C-alpha positions in Angstrom: -95.9 -81.6 6.2 -94.5 -84.4 8.6 -93.0 -85.6 5.7 -90.9 -82.8 5.2 -90.4 -82.6 9.0 -89.1 -86.2 9.1 -86.5 -85.3 6.5 -85.4 -82.1 8.4 -84.5 -83.8 11.5 -83.3 -86.7 9.5 -80.9 -84.4 8.1 -79.9 -82.8 11.2 -79.3 -86.2 12.9 -75.9 -87.0 10.7 -74.6 -83.7 11.6 -74.9 -84.2 15.7 -73.6 -88.0 14.7 -70.4 -86.3 12.8 -69.5 -83.8 15.9 -68.2 -86.2 17.8 -66.5 -88.0 14.9 -64.6 -84.4 14.8 -64.1 -84.2 18.3 -60.9 -86.1 18.5 -59.6 -84.7 15.6 -59.4 -81.2 17.4 -58.6 -83.3 20.7 -55.3 -84.7 18.8 -54.5 -81.3 17.2 -51.5 -80.1 19.4 -50.0 -76.5 18.9 -47.2 -78.1 16.8 -49.0 -79.5 14.2 -50.5 -76.0 13.3 -47.0 -74.3 12.9 -46.2 -77.9 11.0 -48.6 -76.7 8.1 -46.7 -73.7 6.7 -44.0 -75.7 6.8 -45.3 -78.6 5.0 -46.4 -75.9 2.1 -43.3 -74.2 1.9 -42.0 -77.4 1.2 -44.2 -78.0 -1.8 -43.4 -74.6 -3.0 -40.1 -74.5 -5.3 -38.5 -71.5 -4.3 -40.0 -69.1 -1.6 -37.2 -68.1 1.3 -38.1 -68.7 4.5 -39.6 -66.0 6.8 -37.0 -65.8 9.8 -34.8 -64.7 6.7 -37.2 -61.3 5.7 -37.2 -60.0 8.4 -34.7 -57.3 9.1 -32.8 -58.3 12.6 -29.3 -56.4 11.1 -28.9 -53.5 8.9 -26.5 -55.0 7.6 -28.3 -57.7 6.1 -30.7 -54.9 4.7 -28.4 -53.4 2.9 -26.6 -56.3 1.6 -30.4 -57.3 0.1 -31.0 -54.0 -1.4 -27.9 -54.0 -2.9 -28.6 -57.4 -4.5 -32.3 -57.6 -5.3 -33.9 -54.5 -7.0 -35.6 -52.6 -4.7 -38.9 -51.2 -4.0 -39.8 -47.6 -3.9 -41.0 -48.2 -0.4 -37.6 -49.2 0.7 -35.6 -46.2 0.1 -36.4 -44.0 2.8 -35.6 -47.0 5.1 -31.5 -46.5 4.2 -31.1 -42.5 4.3 -31.2 -42.4 7.9 -28.7 -45.5 8.1 -25.9 -43.3 6.0 -22.7 -43.1 8.1 -21.5 -40.9 10.9 -19.0 -38.0 10.0 -16.5 -38.4 12.3 -15.3 -35.5 14.0 -11.7 -34.2 15.1 -11.1 -34.2 18.8 -8.6 -32.5 21.0 -6.1 -34.9 20.9 -6.0 -35.2 17.0 -5.9 -31.1 16.2 -3.2 -30.8 18.7 -1.5 -33.7 16.2 -1.8 -31.2 13.4 -0.5 -27.8 15.0 2.4 -26.4 14.7 4.7 -23.5 13.9 3.9 -21.2 11.0 7.2 -19.2 9.8 7.0 -15.4 8.7 8.1 -16.2 4.9 5.8 -18.9 5.0 2.8 -16.1 5.5 3.8 -14.1 3.1 4.7 -16.8 0.2 1.2 -17.2 0.9 0.2 -13.9 1.0 2.7 -12.2 -1.1 0.5 -9.1 -2.1 0.5 -8.0 1.3 3.9 -7.2 0.5 2.9 -5.2 -3.5 3.5 -8.6 -5.3 0.0 -8.3 -6.3 0.1 -9.1 -10.0 3.6 -9.1 -12.8 3.6 -5.1 -13.1 3.3 -4.4 -9.9 5.7 -6.9 -8.8 8.5 -5.2 -11.5 8.1 -2.1 -9.6 8.5 -3.7 -5.9 11.6 -5.5 -6.9 13.3 -2.4 -8.1 12.1 -0.3 -5.9 13.5 -2.6 -3.0 16.9 -2.2 -4.2 16.5 0.8 -5.0 15.8 2.4 -1.8 18.2 0.1 -0.1 20.8 1.2 -2.1 20.3 5.1 -1.2 20.1 4.3 2.3 23.6 2.7 2.4 25.2 5.6 0.7 23.7 7.8 2.2 24.8 6.3 5.8 28.0 5.9 4.5 28.5 9.8 3.1 29.0 8.5 -0.2 27.0 10.6 -2.8 24.3 7.4 -4.8 25.1 6.5 -7.5 22.5 3.6 -8.9 22.1 1.5 -12.6 19.4 -0.4 -13.0 19.4 -3.1 -15.7 16.4 -4.9 -16.9 16.6 -7.9 -19.2 13.7 -9.5 -21.0 14.4 -13.2 -21.4 10.9 -14.4 -22.6 7.5 -13.0 -23.2 6.7 -13.2 -19.1 10.5 -14.0 -17.7 12.6 -10.7 -16.7 15.7 -10.1 -15.2 16.1 -7.2 -12.8 19.5 -5.8 -11.3 20.1 -2.9 -9.6 24.1 -1.7 -8.8 25.2 1.0 -6.5 28.6 2.4 -5.4 27.7 1.9 -1.7 30.2 1.1 1.4 29.2 -2.6 0.7 28.3 -5.9 2.8 29.9 -7.4 5.3 30.3 -11.5 3.4 28.8 -13.1 6.8 25.4 -10.5 6.7 24.6 -11.2 2.7 22.9 -14.2 3.6 20.6 -12.6 6.2 20.2 -9.5 4.5 18.7 -11.0 1.2 17.8 -14.6 2.3 15.8 -14.2 5.6 12.6 -12.1 6.3 12.3 -9.6 9.2 15.7 -8.7 9.6 17.5 -5.4 9.1 18.9 -2.2 11.5 16.5 0.1 10.8 12.8 -1.6 12.9 14.2 -1.1 16.6 15.6 2.9 15.5 13.8 6.1 15.6 15.8 7.8 13.1 14.2 8.4 9.6 15.1 6.0 6.5 13.4 4.7 3.5 13.7 1.0 5.0 11.5 0.4 8.1 11.0 -3.7 8.5 13.4 -5.4 7.1 11.1 -7.4 4.2 11.4 -5.7 1.1 14.5 -7.0 -0.3 14.3 -10.4 0.9 10.7 -10.8 -0.1 11.1 -9.7 -3.6 13.8 -12.6 -4.1 11.4 -15.2 -2.8 9.0 -14.1 -5.4 11.3 -14.5 -7.8 12.4 -18.2 -6.4 8.7 -19.1 -6.4 8.1 -18.0 -10.2 11.1 -18.5 -11.6 13.1 -21.4 -9.7 16.5 -19.0 -10.0 18.6 -18.3 -6.8 19.3 -15.1 -6.1 22.5 -13.4 -7.5 24.2 -10.9 -4.8 27.9 -9.4 -5.3 29.4 -6.9 -2.9 32.6 -5.9 -1.9 33.6 -3.6 1.1 36.7 -2.3 -0.1 39.3 -1.8 -3.3 41.7 -3.7 -0.9 39.1 -7.2 -0.4 38.0 -9.4 -2.9 34.5 -9.7 -4.2 31.5 -12.1 -3.0 29.2 -13.7 -4.7 26.5 -15.3 -3.5 23.4 -17.7 -4.9 20.9 -18.0 -2.1 17.4 -18.6 -1.9 14.9 -18.4 1.0 13.8 -21.8 3.3 9.9 -20.4 3.9 9.3 -23.5 6.4 12.5 -21.9 8.7 13.5 -18.5 7.6 16.2 -18.9 6.6 19.1 -18.3 3.9 19.4 -21.2 1.6 23.0 -20.6 0.3 23.2 -22.9 -3.3 26.5 -21.1 -4.0 29.4 -19.0 -2.8 32.5 -18.1 -4.1 35.3 -14.7 -4.4 35.2 -13.4 -7.9 36.8 -10.8 -9.7 35.1 -7.2 -9.8 36.3 -4.1 -11.4 34.2 -2.3 -8.9 36.1 -0.8 -5.7 33.0 -0.6 -3.4 29.3 -1.4 -3.8 26.7 -3.9 -4.3 24.8 -5.6 -7.3 21.6 -7.4 -6.9 20.1 -9.8 -9.5 16.4 -11.4 -9.3 14.8 -13.2 -12.0 11.2 -13.4 -12.0 8.1 -13.8 -13.5 6.8 -10.1 -14.5 5.5 -7.2 -17.2 7.0 -4.2 -18.5 4.9 -1.7 -19.3 5.4 2.0 -20.0 3.4 4.8 -18.4 1.7 5.5 -15.0 2.6 3.3 -11.7 5.6 2.0 -13.8 9.4 1.4 -13.5 9.8 4.6 -16.2 7.3 6.7 -13.6 9.0 5.5 -10.0 11.9 6.5 -11.2 11.5 9.7 -12.7 9.8 11.3 -9.6 12.5 9.1 -7.4 14.7 12.2 -8.8 11.8 14.6 -8.3 12.5 13.7 -4.3 16.1 12.9 -4.5 18.4 15.6 -6.5 21.3 14.4 -5.2 21.1 11.0 -7.0 22.4 10.1 -10.3 20.5 7.3 -11.9 21.1 5.8 -15.7 18.3 3.2 -16.4 18.7 0.2 -18.9 14.9 -0.4 -20.3 14.2 -3.7 -21.7 14.5 -2.5 -25.0 17.9 -1.1 -24.7 16.9 2.0 -24.4 19.0 4.2 -21.7 17.9 7.2 -19.6 20.2 9.0 -17.3 19.1 11.3 -14.6 22.1 13.2 -13.4 21.8 14.9 -9.4 20.8 18.5 -9.4 22.1 19.0 -6.3 25.9 17.8 -5.3 25.5 18.2 -1.5 24.4 15.3 0.7 21.1 15.8 3.0 22.1 15.7 6.8 22.2 12.6 8.2 19.5 12.2 10.8 19.8 11.3 14.6 18.5 8.6 16.1 16.2 9.6 19.3 14.6 7.7 22.0 10.6 7.2 21.8 8.6 10.1 23.6 6.3 9.3 26.4 3.2 10.3 24.1 3.7 7.6 21.7 4.3 4.2 23.8 1.2 2.1 24.8 0.2 0.6 28.0 1.4 -2.8 27.3 5.1 -1.5 25.7 4.9 1.0 28.8 4.6 -2.7 30.5 7.2 -4.5 29.0 9.7 -1.6 29.1 9.2 -1.6 33.2 9.8 -5.2 33.5 13.0 -5.3 31.0 14.7 -2.4 32.3 17.9 -2.6 34.2 17.3 1.2 35.8 17.5 1.2 39.8 14.6 3.8 40.1 11.7 4.6 38.4 13.4 8.3 38.0 15.9 6.7 36.4 13.9 5.1 34.2 12.3 7.5 32.9 15.1 10.0 32.2 17.0 7.1 30.2 14.1 5.4 28.2 12.2 8.7 27.1 13.6 11.9 25.1 12.5 15.1 26.5 12.2 13.5 29.9 14.1 15.4 32.7 14.8 14.7 36.1 11.7 17.4 36.9 9.2 16.1 34.7 10.0 12.7 35.9 9.5 13.6 39.4 6.3 15.0 38.5 5.2 12.2 36.5 5.7 9.6 39.8 3.7 12.2 42.0 0.8 12.1 39.8 0.8 8.5 39.7 1.2 8.2 43.1 4.7 6.3 43.0 7.8 6.2 44.4 10.3 7.3 42.2 13.2 5.5 44.2 11.2 2.0 43.5 12.9 -0.7 40.8 10.6 -0.7 37.8 11.3 -3.8 37.3 9.1 -4.3 40.6 5.9 -2.3 39.7 2.9 -3.9 39.7 0.3 -3.6 37.2 -1.5 -1.3 38.4 1.8 0.9 39.3 2.0 1.0 35.5 -1.2 1.9 34.9 -1.0 4.8 37.3 2.2 5.8 35.4 0.6 5.7 31.9 -2.4 8.2 32.7 0.1 10.7 34.6 2.3 10.8 31.3 -0.8 11.8 29.5 -1.6 14.2 31.6 1.9 16.2 32.4 3.0 18.4 29.6 6.0 17.2 28.2 8.5 19.0 25.6 7.7 17.9 21.8 10.6 15.3 20.6 13.5 16.6 19.0 13.1 17.1 14.9 16.8 16.4 14.4 16.0 12.8 13.6 13.9 14.1 10.7 15.7 15.1 7.7 13.1 17.1 5.2 14.1 17.3 1.3 14.2 21.5 1.5 12.3 23.6 -0.6 15.3 24.8 -2.9 16.4 20.7 -3.6 12.5 20.1 -3.9 12.4 22.6 -6.3 15.5 21.8 -8.4 14.3 18.1 -8.5 11.1 18.9 -10.3 12.6 21.5 -12.5 14.4 18.6 -13.5 11.6 16.4 -14.4 8.4 18.4 -14.9 8.4 21.8 -17.7 6.2 24.4 -16.4 6.1 28.2 -16.5 5.3 28.6 -12.2 7.2 26.5 -9.6 6.3 27.1 -5.8 7.7 25.0 -2.6 7.0 25.1 1.2 8.2 23.2 4.2 6.4 23.3 7.2 7.4 22.9 10.7 7.9 19.7 12.9 4.3 18.6 14.1 4.4 15.2 15.9 1.4 12.4 15.5 1.7 9.6 18.5 5.0 11.1 20.1 6.7 10.9 16.6 7.7 13.7 14.5 7.1 14.1 11.4 7.6 17.3 9.0 5.4 17.8 6.0 7.1 19.4 2.5 4.5 20.5 -0.8 5.5 22.2 -4.5 3.5 22.7 -7.4 3.9 23.2 -10.8 1.7 25.1 -13.1 1.6 25.8 -16.4 3.1 25.6 -20.0 6.7 25.6 -20.5 6.5 28.5 -23.4 5.8 32.3 -22.6 1.7 31.9 -22.6 0.3 30.7 -19.3 -2.6 28.9 -19.2 -3.4 31.4 -16.6 -3.3 34.4 -18.9 -6.5 33.2 -21.0 -8.8 32.7 -17.6 -9.6 36.2 -17.3 -10.9 37.4 -13.5 -14.2 39.5 -15.1 -16.5 38.9 -17.9 -15.7 42.4 -19.0 -12.5 41.8 -20.3 -12.3 42.1 -24.1 -11.2 39.6 -26.8 -11.7 36.7 -24.4 -12.7 34.2 -26.9 -9.6 34.4 -28.9 -7.3 33.7 -26.0 -8.9 30.6 -25.0 -9.3 29.5 -28.4 -5.2 29.9 -28.9 -5.2 27.7 -25.3 -7.6 24.8 -26.3 -5.4 25.0 -29.6 -2.1 24.6 -27.0 -1.5 20.6 -26.0 1.8 20.8 -24.3 1.3 19.6 -20.4 3.8 19.8 -17.8 5.7 17.3 -16.8 4.4 14.9 -19.2 5.4 15.4 -22.8 1.7 14.0 -23.9 -0.9 16.1 -25.1 -3.4 17.8 -22.3 -6.0 20.3 -22.4 -6.9 22.4 -19.7 -10.1 19.9 -18.3 -7.4 17.0 -17.3 -6.9 16.2 -13.8 -4.1 17.5 -11.9 -0.9 15.2 -11.4 -0.7 14.2 -7.6 3.2 13.3 -6.7 3.4 11.6 -3.4 6.3 10.6 -1.1 7.4 9.3 2.0 10.5 9.5 3.2 11.6 10.0 -0.1 10.7 7.2 -1.5 7.3 7.6 -4.2 3.9 6.0 -3.6 2.2 5.1 -6.7 -0.4 2.9 -5.7 -3.7 2.9 -3.5 -4.0 6.8 -4.0 -7.5 6.8 -3.0 -6.8 4.9 0.8 -4.1 8.0 1.5 -4.0 10.4 3.4 -2.4 12.8 0.8 -4.8 12.2 -1.5 -7.8 12.8 1.2 -6.3 16.0 2.1 -5.8 17.8 -1.4 -9.4 16.8 -2.7 -11.0 18.2 0.6 -9.1 21.7 -0.4 -11.3 24.6 -2.8 -9.3 24.7 -4.8 -11.3 27.1 -7.3 -10.8 29.5 -4.5 -6.6 29.4 -5.8 -7.7 30.1 -9.4 -8.1 26.5 -10.5 -11.1 25.0 -11.6 -12.3 21.5 -9.3 -15.3 18.9 -9.9 -16.9 17.6 -6.5 -14.8 15.2 -5.0 -12.1 15.1 -6.7 -8.6 16.5 -7.8 -8.1 20.3 -8.9 -8.0 20.5 -13.3 -5.2 22.0 -15.2 -1.9 21.9 -16.3 -1.0 21.4 -12.7 1.6 19.4 -10.4 1.2 18.8 -7.1 4.0 17.1 -4.7 3.6 16.4 -1.4 6.2 14.7 0.9 5.8 13.0 4.5 9.2 12.6 6.4 9.2 10.9 9.4 11.2 8.7 12.0 8.4 5.9 11.7 5.7 6.1 8.5 2.0 4.9 9.6 1.5 3.3 6.3 -1.8 1.5 5.6 -0.5 -1.8 5.0 3.0 -4.4 4.4 3.4 -2.9 1.3 4.1 0.8 2.0 1.5 2.3 -0.6 -0.3 4.8 1.3 -0.3 6.8 4.3 -2.7 6.3 7.5 -5.0 9.6 8.2 -3.9 10.7 11.3 -6.0 14.2 12.3 -2.3 15.5 12.7 -0.8 14.7 9.6 -4.3 15.8 7.3 -3.6 19.5 9.4 -0.1 19.1 8.3 -1.0 18.7 4.8 -4.6 21.1 4.3 -1.8 23.9 6.0 0.6 23.0 2.9 -1.4 22.8 0.1 -2.7 26.3 1.7 0.5 28.0 1.1 1.0 26.7 -2.2 -2.3 27.5 -2.9 -2.0 31.4 -1.9 1.1 31.7 -4.3 -0.5 30.0 -7.1 -3.7 32.6 -6.6 -1.3 35.6 -6.4 0.7 34.3 -10.1 -2.7 33.6 -11.5 -3.7 37.4 -10.7 -0.7 38.6 -11.6 -0.7 36.9 -14.9 -4.2 37.5 -16.0 -3.7 41.2 -14.6 -0.8 41.8 -16.8 -2.2 39.9 -20.2 -5.4 42.1 -20.0 -2.9 45.0 -19.5 -1.2 44.4 -23.0 -4.8 43.5 -24.1 -5.9 47.5 -23.5 -2.6 48.7 -24.5 -2.6 47.4 -27.9 -6.3 49.1 -27.8 -5.0 52.3 -27.4 -2.1 52.5 -29.3 -4.3 51.2 -32.4 -6.5 54.2 -32.3 -3.6 57.3 -31.0 -2.5 57.5 -34.4 -6.5 57.7 -35.6 -6.6 60.4 -32.8 -3.6 62.4 -34.3 -5.3 62.4 -37.9 -8.4 63.6 -35.8 -7.1 66.8 -33.8 -5.0 67.5 -37.5 -8.5 67.6 -39.1 -10.1 69.9 -36.5 -7.2 72.0 -35.1 -5.2 72.7 -38.9 -2.2 71.7 -36.9 1.3 70.5 -38.5 2.3 66.7 -39.3 5.7 67.9 -36.1 2.8 68.6 -33.7 0.5 66.0 -34.6 3.5 63.8 -34.0 4.1 65.3 -30.5 0.9 64.9 -29.4 1.1 61.0 -30.2 4.2 60.8 -28.1 2.6 62.6 -24.9 -0.3 60.5 -25.4 1.8 57.4 -25.4 3.6 58.3 -22.5 0.3 59.3 -20.6 -0.6 55.6 -21.2 2.6 54.3 -19.9 2.6 56.2 -16.5 -0.9 55.9 -16.0 -1.4 51.9 -17.4 0.9 50.0 -15.0 2.1 46.5 -15.2 
């Protein structure tokens, strides 16, 4: 045991002796020596990178490293938030990009607002705008209009449309502005019935032709036989809304006076409803004093001769009515007025305002009648505006609106639509928003043959032999005004006009259609489904004449649904419906009476033979009895 202790002690002693040897080593170790160890190890290794480089001191170095070396999956989420932030606009940068927008530049990008939605509609709109301008010019000059329309197909989708009239012509310096500038004309600022209103149509058609084909518009015009004819080729500068004249010269033209417009455009020609053919046919209905010669692309010529050899009366221009003025417009009129007194301003700027009515308006508004209108403030203008609405003022004059007339409307309807019964109604003038207007309605019913379809619709179920008549009518296929086969179940044809111009698109959005559909046509002898037009061989015509037609869009395709307009259309249609009901009942009664007569006459000889056998009559007596029975039948059975 003692030996073991000595050995352990001897072993412990050298450890104690080794400790003092290690102390100087520890004392000799400086801090720099401890840092030098990894440097020596790094120097011995062949290709490790130094640690300071591995630290991501800058985001750019981290990106270069990830691009040069394969990045581990853990490094990808750290690169996403370091993407470059988007640069936003400042007020200064936005101000540099702002500029004026030309009206022609706007409509060039939004040409669907003007009726150039598709190639087929573009051709119709082009012809429509040119014909409307031609008819307005001829009527204002006191000339019976004669219009020629030529449509030439150059390629499958390239057409040339030409419209020529016998009007007074256009002054040379005005030709470029009329056909090469939007919102330029003489009809916008006056309150008088006319087909055109805004000064957009024909120049927009030329702009569409240049955009689709690149060919300038060609215009030839001559004012009299003593003056030369002027020819222009021009196009619209859409950025400046100004005409760009390509060519101009004087030419020889064998027409004493008139205008010819040629526009090449991308279009599609198709017959049927909502086509150029249908538009010209309806134009002949509303304008029976116009002669139209139409040359189709295939070379076929169609002529609509004038059925009336007199021009309609020329409408007169009127001043605006106070009820149709809005507050902002009234403020501007007061500020721009040159009148010396407010009373003079009211009597000179508005229609139907006398000195007494002007004095009453000023009294209600608490304004001084002798005050200058240009010096009135906003509060005074508001007081005058509300006083106008509270004052009773006479309705505006109606000589600014000229209707077609019942006889002229029937003449035009007979020229196009073949029917057995015609009727028309012209309502008394009415007012909406201070604008006078007149509603006219016409109706054509039945087949052009002697048999009327209403005769096959008996009023009671007791009428005999009704099935045979219904079979005869079902076999008959002629429909008034269409020339195509149709039966009793077809919907009625609705023709809409505004200032003698046919409206062919947006029918469901028009107040005319809403009024026709809202009526109960069953009470007038026609069949009708819920929420639809009446059925049967019937053509309904509605015309609105006004100094300012409230169209729903710039393309002038539908009339807005003002309550006053809806009421007048409904009353006009009810007048036509009562006349139609009277005709239908009369025809049915005559048909039934003829049937009963035929039955009695069929059995009169048998009655005579029976009386001869019973009473032992002679042949002469039998003939006398039969004649007496026929006389009684004629007196008792009234047609």
